N, C-alpha and C positions, 0 to 999 in steps of 0.2 A: 576460339573464345573471343567474344566481342570486347575489344579494348576500351570501348566507350561506356561500359556498364560497371556498376559497383556491386560486388557480392558481399563484401564485409567492409564497413567504413573504417575499421581500425587502422588500416594501412593507407588511408587517404588523408590528404591535406585539404581542410575546409575552412574558409575564412570569409568574413563579411567586412569589406573595406569601404563600401559606398552605400548610402541610402538616398534614393532619388524620389522627389515628389512628382506625381503625374496626375493627369486628368483624363477620364474616359466617360463618355455619355453624361457629361456635366458633373461628374463626381470626382473629387480630389482624393488621392490616397498616396501612400508611401510604399515604394518597393525597395527591398533590401537585396543588393547585388551580392551573390554568393560565388566566390571563386573556388573551383574544385580541381584537385589533381588526384586521380585515382591511383591504385597500386600499380597500374601498368604505365604510369607516366602521362596518361592522356589528360590534357587540361581543357576545361570548358567553364562556362559561366551560366548561371541561372538567376532568375529574379523571383522572389517570393514576397507576398504581402504578410503583414502581421497576422491576419486572420488565417492564413495558410499554415504558419508556424503553430498557431493555437490549435488548429484542427489536428495536426500531427501530435501535439502534446496530449490532447484529449484521447486520441486513439491509443497512445502508448500507456497512458494512465490506466485506461480500462483493461487493455489486453495484458499488460505486463506490470501494472501497479508501480510504475516508476515514480520517484519522488524528486521533484525539482521545483525551486521557487520561481515559477513562470511569472513574468511581469503581468500586472493587471491591465484590463482594458481602460483606456482614458478617453474622455470626451474630446479634449483638445489634442487630438492625435497628430495634427500637423505642426504642433509647436516644435521648434528647433531643439529645445532641451529634452523634450520627451522622446523625440526621434533618436537623439544621441544615446539616451539611457536605454531605450529599447534595443538599439543596435548592439550595445555591449552585452545586454542580457541575452539576446538571441544568439550572439557569438558564443557566450558561455553555455547556452543550451546545446548548440551543435558540438562543442567540445565535450560536454557531458555525455552525449551519445557516442562520440568517437571512442572515448576511453571506457565506455560502460563495460563492466565485467561480464555481463551476460551476452553470449553470441546471439541468442535468440532475439535480443533487442537490436543489436548492431546489424543483423542480417534480416530483420523483419521486412515484410513486403511494404509496410507503410513508410519506413525510412528510405528504402531503396526507391520507391515510387516518388517520394518527396524530392530526392536528389537527382532523379532521372531528368536529363535534358530534354527528353521527349514528352515529359509531363508539362503541358502548357499551363495548367492550373490545378493545384492540389486541393482536395477537400477530404473530409472524413466520412463521406457517404459510402456505406458498405455495399448497398444495392440501389438499383435505379428506382424501383417502385416504392414510394414512401407510404408507410402505414403508421398511424398513430395508435396509442393505447386505446383511445375512445373508439376508433373504428374496429379494432380487433375485438374489443370487449362487447360490442354490439352484435358481431357476426358469429363469434365462437363461444363455446361453453366455458372456456378457460383461457387465460393469457399467461404466456411464459416470459419471464424476465431474467436477464443475466445481471446479477448484483455483484459489484466489486466494492469491498470495504478496503479502502486504500490505506488510510492512516488516521491517527488521532493527534490532536495538538493541545498543548498547554493544559494538561489534566491537573486538577487541583482537588485536594481532599482536606477537609477541616482537621487541624491539629496534626498534619503530616507534611513532611517536606515533599514537594512535587518530584524531587529526584529519587525518592524512595518508593515511588509508585510502580507497581507491577500489574499491568492491566490486560484485560481481554474484553471483547465485545460480543454480545449475543443479539440476535434479532429474529423476529417472526413476522408473519403476515396475518393481519386481521385481529390480532390480540397481543397482549403483553407477552414478551418472551419469558420462558421459565427454564433456567439452567438445568440441563439434563433431560428435558422433554424431547421426544423424538423429532417434532417439527421444528424445534429451535436450532438455528445455525450458530456456530461458535468459532471465533477466530483463535489463533494461537495466543499464548501468553507472553507479553513482551515487557521488559523493564524500561522505565523512564517515562517522562511526561509527553514524549513525541513518538509513540509506538508506530512502527511500520508493519502493519499486519499483512498486507499484500494477500488478501483473501478474496477469492472469487467463487461464486456458486450460482446455481439456477433455482428459481422458485416458480411455482405455479399458483396463479390467483384465479379462483372460480368467478365467473361473471355474475353468479347469483349472490356472491358475497356482498352484504350491505356496506361493509367497511373495507375499502381497498387501501389499507394503510400499512406501511412498514414501521414496526416499533423496534427501537434500539435501546439497549442498556449497556453501560460500561461499568465494569467492576474492578476493584483493586483486590488482589489476592495476597494475603500474608500467610506464610507457612512456618511451622516449627521445623528447622533443619535437623534431621536425625541421621546419624551415621549408621548405615546398616551394612555389615559385611555380607559376603556372598552366602554365609551360612544361615542368614535370616534372623528371626527373633531369638532363636536359641543362642546364636553368637553374641547378640546384645546382652543376654543375661550373663554369659560368661565374662564379657567385658566388665559388667557392673560388679560381678563378684571379685574380679581382679582388682578393680579400683578400691573396693572396700578393704582389701587385704594388702594394699601397697605399702603400708607401714611395716608389715611383717616380711614382705618379700619384694625388694627393689627390682630384682631380675624379672619377676612376673609382671611388675608394673611397666617396665621398659618394653617388654614384649607386647603388652596390651596397647601401649602408645603406638608402637609400630603397626599393630593391626588397625588401630583407628586411622592412621595416616593412609594405609593402603585402602581402607574401606571408602575413602572419599571418592575413589574412582568407580565405585559400584553404584548402579542406579536401581532403586527398589522398583519392582514391577508395578507396585500399586501407586507410585508417585510420579513426579515429573523431574527430569534432570535439568539443572541449571549449570551452564558452563562456568567453570572456575578458572579465570585467566591465569592465576598464579600457579596452579598445579596442572593446567591443561587437561583437566579431567572434569568430573561431574560431582555435584553434591546431591545427595538424596533428599527429596522432600516428602515428608509424611503427610499425604493428602487428608488423612483423618483429622489432623490438627489444623487444617487450613482455616483461616479467618477471612471472610469475604465481605467487603464493604462496597456499597453502591456509590460510584463516583457521580453518575448522572444518567439521565435518559432523554430520549427525543423520539419524535415520530415524523413521518412525512406522508401526506395524502397523495397517492399516486395519480388520482384523477386530476389533480391540479397541476401536475408536472407535464411538460411537453416532451414526453418520451416517445421515441420513434424507433423503427428498425433500421434506419439509415446510418445513424451515428450515435455513439454513447454520449450521455450528458452528465456533467459533473455537478455535484450538489454538496454544499457545506452545511452541516446540520449542527446547531448549537445545543449543547446539553443543558438540561435543567437539573438542579438550580442554576441560576445565572452565575457565570464565572467558573463553572466546572470544567469547561473546555469545549472542544468541537471535534467532529469526525468528518472525513471526506469520503463520499461514496460516488460511484458511477453506475448508471443504469442504462440498459440496452434492451429494447424489445426484440424478442426472438420470433 
């Protein structure tokens, strides 16, 4: 086994101690010096620019839907204060990858290639021959895209606390998405104003389509929690009868309460289970009684985006009405 390579960064020590300003071909830039000690005890040093870190971040967001507050690009990138802030943020990013719970992220080819001392310059280009959406659209009858809906941010709904929001996102190509329609894609349902959907799928866009637009809608779902024992609706009727007679028979009422407690762990086949932290079980949701409210919607014209087959591109889409929140998506031409 080659002692100079890394197979899993979990057991490696990685740190950024120095940032150096350099000049090449008349252009000034900053390189961040990374000291690495792999699990075999081999020590080496590599240098990476901010753009190389950003390329790694874009790949990992698209492929694994990681969530990390990556530092924004700055115009005055050679400013001493900005360099120091970036150095700390990039160190945090590397630490985030080292302790990431998913081995698929820690062992990904992208991470290994980024930290490889034989990689002179890292980029997020997946293949050599670059093709744009416009080029493929002109040559083929249809275009395939890989769409990754990463997360939502700061969702707000009128007359409702943002922390009580339970949201999901649907989208479609060429027309408004309709929940339940075959062509409409749907993420999982996540609680909170910052849902991490981590949803990835592939879509086909016909070249003859007059509107090459992705339409998104984000909904809040409210449900009536109903406790349903394993016996189904018949058991519910028995529980109700017991409750009506609890003044006459305290023993039956106690038995019924025990049944109700046990039924919290059962999930109705017609509903969705929500994890109950207190009981480490699930509470049944009766989907027939669900109330769904639109948080906001947005769309993006694919023709106007610089989508290629070489590397994924990240896009922040703001929901309408204004102030409803935003979603982060990533697109890659297949």
